[in-house]
N, C-alpha and C positions, 0 to 999 in steps of 0.2 A: 504494500500500500504506500502511496505517496504521503510524505509528512506534510504538516500544515505550512511550513516555510516554503516548500516547493510549490504548493498550491497558490500561496500568496504571490510568489514570483510570477507564476503563470498568469494570474489575474492581472498583475501590474503590467506585464508585457502585452497581453491582449488588449487591455484598456488603453495603454499608451499608443499602440499601433493604430487602433481605431480612432483615437483622438486626433492623431496627426493626419490620418486620411480625411477625416471630416473637416478639419481646419483648412487643409489644402484645397479641398473641394469648395469650401465656403469662400476662399480667396478668389476663386474663379467665378463665383456666383454670389455676390454680396447680398442680393435681394433674398436669398434663402437663409433667413436669420435662424431658422431652426437648426441648421448645421452648426452655427456658432454656439447655440445653447447646448446642443449635444456634446460638442467638442469641449466646451468649458466644464460641463458636468463630468465628463470622463476624466478631464484633467484633475479635478478635485478628488475623484475616486482614486486616481493614481497616487496623489499625495497622501491620501488616507492610508492606502496600502503600505506606502513607504514608512509613514510614522508608526502604523500599527505593527508592522513586521520588524522594523529596526529597533524600536524602543519598547519592546514587550517584556524584556527581562533585564533587571527586575521589574515587577509590575508597578507602574507609576500611574495612579488614577488620572492625574492631570493630563498626561500624555495620551492616555486612552480616550479621554474626553475630546481632546483636539482631533484625534484620528476619527472619532465618531461624528463630530461636527462636520468635518470635511466630507465624510461619506454620506451623511444625510443631506448635506447641502448639494453635493454632486447628484444625488438621486432626485432632489427637487428640480434641478436644472434639466435633467433628463425628461422629467414629466413636463416641464415648461416647453421643451423642444417638441414633445409629442403634440401638445396643444397647438403650438405654432405650425407644425406640419399639417395638422388637419384643418385649422381655421385660417391660417395666414396671419394671425395677430395674437396678442396676449395682453391682458390687463396687468396692472401692477399690484393692486390691492389684494385680490384673491390669492395669488401665489405667495405674497409676503405673509398674509394672515395664516395660510396653511403652513408655511415654514416656521413661523413663530409657534404655532400649535404643536408642531412635532419636535422642535428643538428645546422649547422651554421645559417640558417634563424631563428631558434628558439632562439639561443643565441643573435643574433642581435636585435630581437624584444624585448626581455626582457631587454637588455642593454640600449635600447633607450626608455624604459618606456612603450612600447606597449604590455602589458601583455596579452591583449585579442588576438592580432595578434599572439603572441607566442603560445597561447593555440590552435589557429587554425592551426598553423604550426605543433604542436604536433599531432593533430588529423589526419592531412593529411599524416604526416610521418608514423604513426602507420598503417593507412589504406593502404599505399603503401607496407610496409613490410609484413603485413599479406596477402595481395593480391598476392605478389610475392611468398610467401611460398606456398600458395594454387596452384599457377601456377606450382611450382616444383613438387608437388604431382600429378597434372594433367598430366605433361609430363611423369611421371613414372608410369602411371596408368596400363600399361600392366602387371606389376608384380603382382598386386592383384586388379583387376578392381573395384570391389564393394567397398572395403575398401579405396582404394586410391581416388576414386571419392567422397566418403563421406568425407574423410579427406580434400580434396580440397574445397568442399562445406562449411565445417565448417570454414576453414580459410577465404574463401571469404566473408562469412556472418559476421565474426568478423571484417574483414577489412572494409566492408561496414557500419558496425554499428558506426564507428568513423566519417563517413562523415556528418551525421546529426548534430553531436556535433559542428563541424566547421561551418556548414551552419546556425545554429540557432544564433551563435555569430555574424556571418557576417550580417545576415538579421536584427538583433537587433542593429547593429552598435556598438557593444561593443568592441572597439579597445583597451580600457584600462579597466581592471577589478579592482574592489575594494573588491570583495569576490569571493569565489570559485563558478564556474557555477553550477547551480542547476535547471534542467529543464527536460522535458520528454525525450530529446535526451540523456542526461547523464544517466538517469535511464535505458533506452533501451539498451544503450551501455554496462552498467554493467551487465544486465541480460543476454545479448548475450554472453559476455565473460564468465560468470559463466557456462552456458550450454555448450559453445564451449570447455572450458577447460576439462570438464568431458569427452566429446566425443573424443576430440583430444588425450587426454591421453590414454584412453582405446584403441583406434584404433592404436596409435603409438606402444604401447606395444604388441598388437596382431600382427601387421605387422612385428615387430622386431622378435617375437617368430616364425612366419612363415618363416622368413629369416633364422633363426638358424636351423629350421627343414629342410628346403630345402638344406642348406649348408651341414648338416650332411648326407642327402640323396645323395648329389653329391659326398661327400668324400667317402661314402661307395660304390659307383658305378664307380668311376673313378680312373685311375692310377695317383698317385700324381706327378710323374715325367713328364709324357707326356701329361696329361689331357685327354687322350683317355679313353674309357671304360675299365674296368678290365675284367678278365675272367668270373667271376660270373655274372656281368651285361650283358655281351654279350650273354651268354647262356640263360639268362632270357628274352632276347628280341627275340630269335629265336623260331618259333613255334615248339611245341613238336610233333605235328601230321605230316602227310606227307607234304613235302615241295612243293611249286609250281614249275612247270617246268620252267627252265631257271634261277632259283636262283643259284648264284655262290659263291664259297668260295675261297679266296686267302689266302695262308699261306706264310708269309715272315719270313726269318731268316737272320739277318745281318751276313755277312761273316767275319770270323776271328775276332769276337768281343772280345774274350778273349785276343788276341794279341794286339788289340787297347788299352784295359785297362792296360795291362802289359807294353806296350811301351810308352804310352802317359799319363797314369793316368786315374782314374775314372772320373775326371772332364770332360776330353775330351770325354770319353765314354758316359757320360750322355748327353753331347751336341749333339753327333751323334744321340742318341736315340730321343732327342727332335726335331732335324732337320728332321729325318725320319717320326716322328709322324706328323709334320707340312706338309710334302709332302703328306702323306696319307690323311690328312684332306682336303687339297686343291684339291685332285684328285677325291673325292667322290661326288655323287649326293645326293640330298635330299632323305632320306629314307635308304641310305646305312649306314653300321655300321663298325667302325674300333675299334679294341681293342688290348691292349698289354696283351698277355696271358702268357708270361714268361719273362726271363731276356732280351733277344734280339729277341724274337719271337712275331710276330704280326699276327692277323687274321682279314680279311675283309670279310664282308657278303654283296654281291651286289644283289640288287633287280633284278628280272628277266630281262635278256638281252641275246643277242646272244653269242655263245662261242667266236667268233672272237672279239666282243666288250669287253668281259671279259679279253681276252688275251691282248688287247690293253691297258686296264687300268693297268694291272700288268706290262706290258712292259714300260708304261709311268712312273710309279712309280720307276721302276728299273733304267731307264735312267736318271731321274732327280737326284736320289741319286748319281749315278756314275758321274754326271756332276758337283758335288760340288768340291771346291778346294781340292787339295791333302793335306793329313794330314802332310806329310813330303816329302822331295824330293825322298826318297827311298821307300815310302810306297804307295803313291797314294791316291785317294779319297776313302771313304767308299763305299762298294758295298753290294748288297743284292741278295739272291736267293729266288725264288718264285715258289710255287706249286699251280695249278689251278684245281678245280673240279666244274662241272656244273651239276645240276639236269637234267637228260635226260629222266627219266621215272617216272610215277606216283608211289607214295608209298615210295620213298626214304626218309630216316630220316636224321637229321642233323649229327648224329653220323657217319653214313656211308659216308656221303658227306665229313665230316671233315677228316675221315680216308683216303679217296682217295686223298684229297688235301695234307695231310701229306706225303703220298707215292710219290706224284708228287714233293713235296719239297725235299724229300730225293734223288729223281732222279736228280734234279737240282744241289744238292750238289755233287753228284757222277759225274756229267757231267762237273765239273770244277768251279762251283759257278758263280755268277753274270749273271744268266740267268733265264728264265721262262720255266717251264715244266708243262705239263698237257694236256690230250686229244690226238688226233691223230697227231696234228702238233705242233712242238716245236718252240718257238721263242728264239733263242740263242743270247747272247750278241756279 
């Protein structure tokens, strides 16, 4: 069997290696602050192992307390990193109050001479932090189910491995210690931590890389200003073969947009574009697609529906934009013109459908703008 010193050395090496990997990764992606939290937490755990292992003989309660404070603080930062990883942000008050709630009993126990009780408080605090970190990954499991589930399990196993350490001390009645605990529970805890660190590190880096890949894919397929699909992404989602009957295309073009930019500035123009994109997004059903395909030009692909329903969607979008507050007393609210085309016969392609929608949009512009054109019946503003 490996002795406890060997296990502590293994924990220190594993934690230090993972810490350096996370910090180097963070330097290349400063926005991923959870990497810094994890790296800092592991750094404190490494320091804890050094203090605990190097100054354990003879047993000095003050040094044990320092090692335990470093360990529980490092565990707290690991939990903070897990929250940041799932939500992208972290408050200050909650983590600080939780840290005080876990370190204060530890400090009081050592201050009153009950080093055994303090050691139990340490194990319970670490169990709590690792369990909470596992819970954060479980809550975010939809992002990468298998990896996140495995990550949760590793954190929960690590947290659970601290509980026997506290239980053994309690059952043995060791409220005051004269030497560092050495029993099967401590050995088991050390082995679990060594295995968990390897798995947690590998999974954390894999999930982080997957996030980077997904973010790059989103940036390549979306318009950076509005968050809608871009032209290339929209055309990539439409079938290249014959379209189903009832599929509709709406072409929108913001009226007098150049005048808006010239009169009020590009900042106001960008805000109008974002407002219109939000209206589009709110007006669509699951399966419908909206894209910004030019400066002020947008395209919507509606899954099969009746011509009247497609007109109602276009008119609803037009009316909502026209109902926004006026840009100025003499200009009025922004408006949009729309052209509609619906697949009515088998064999029509997206190119011909788009051309018909473009022609209808041109007719709306010619009719005075702020209206919908397309098909046999027109809906005018």
